[in-house]
N, C-alpha and C positions, 0 to 999 in steps of 0.2 A: 705539471702543464694543466689549463682550463682548457675545456674542453667544449665545442659550442655548444652543447646539450645544456651545461653546465651554466652559461649566459642565459640561454633561451631561459630555465627553470628560474631564475632569479629574476628575469625581465616580468614575469608572469607575477611569479607572487610579489614584487613590490607594486604591479596592477592592480592587482586587488586588496593588498594592504593599504594604498591610497584609496581604492573606493570605498572599502570600510569604514576609512577614517570619514569621507565625505557624506557617509549614510549616516553617521553615528552624529556627526553637526547639525546636518540637515535636522534630525528628528531631536535633538536636544533644543534647538532655537526654536522649532514647532510646539514642543510643551511648553518653551517659557511662555513665547508671545501669548499663547492662549490658556495661560493661567491665571483666573479672574478671582481677585481676592474681593469676598464681600462683608469685610468688618471693618472697610473703610481704615485700614490701617495705614495706607500709604496717600488716602484723599488729602488734596490741598484742602481742602473745607473744615474750619477749623472747628465747627460745630460737630461733623461728624465725625474727628475725630473724638470730641469730648462725650458722644456718646458711645464708641465704640469702648472705651475707655471704662465708662457705666455699664455697662453688658458686662464687660469682662470682670468688674466690679461683683457683681449679682451670682454668675458664673464661680470663683472664687469665693464667696460667700457657702456658696452649695455648695462648693467641694469639702472648706473647714469642717461645715455641720456635718457632713454624709462621714466624714472619715475620721474626725476626733471623737463623734456623740455630743456635741455640742446642743444642749438642747433649753441654755439659759439664753439669755440675751448678751449680745458681743459685738465687735466689730475689729475692725483690723485698721491698721495704722496707713497713711498714705503708702500705694504702692503705684511706681510706673507701669506702665504699659508699653507693648511692644511700637506706637505709633509717637512716642514723647508725650502722650499724656499720661495723668495721672488718676488714680480712682481713689475715693477712699468711700469705705460700707460696712453699714454697722447691720445688725438684723433685732427683729425681737426675740420672745422665748418662743420655742417651740408649741403648737397646738399640737398636742399629743392625739387630743381625739380624731383630727384630719390628718397628723402629718406637715401640716404646710406650715410656713415661719413668712414673716412679713419682711421684705428686704429693700432698706435702699442704699440707694448706691450714686455718689457724686463723681462724676467724671468731671476734669478739668482739662483745659489745652491753652497756653499762652502763649501769644505770638509777639514775642519784644517785648516792649513793657508797658503799650497802649491797649494792645489788644488778648480779651480773657474771655475764654467761652467755659463757660459751665454748662453742663446735663445732669437734671436730677432725674433718676429712673427709681420709681417706687414699684414695687414688684412682690406678690405672694405667690414665693414657690412651692412642691411639691417635695419634701424628703423621701428619694426612696429607701434611703438604708438609714439606719442610725448601731452602730454597734453595740453591745451589750455591755462592754466597759467603758468605764467615767472614767477619763484620764483630769484630774485635779490639780497636776503641774501645771497644767496649760490657763488656768485661771484667770493668773495675772496679764497672760500674753492676750486673752482676747477681752479683757475690760480696757485695755489701751493705755496699761499703765505702761 
């Protein structure tokens, strides 16, 4: 037999569970609606999308140079960025005196057949870390072949 005390306990648990779900949903919606993306990944402006992709190409070049110890000129084949744009990046030899390298990144975003936006970002970046090992096996990959 179910007592009146068991029914009252079930009702209290149900009310607290419902309140917890409502609070969680409210917090989720609040954090989603206040999330600002400064990289223009969802911007309707085509030139901003191309610029965001070009900047991502500079960061990709930095990562490849630092991670693989690239001191020679190289580049990456065109890569898609998260906003639908494409970046193509290349870099010069690393200046070992001050650990800088000149990077050129071309971001391109096409909207339909008639609209094509390109943004070229040229930047001299400081390399923070070069490993002591050399990966000669990657020479063909970075030469664009």
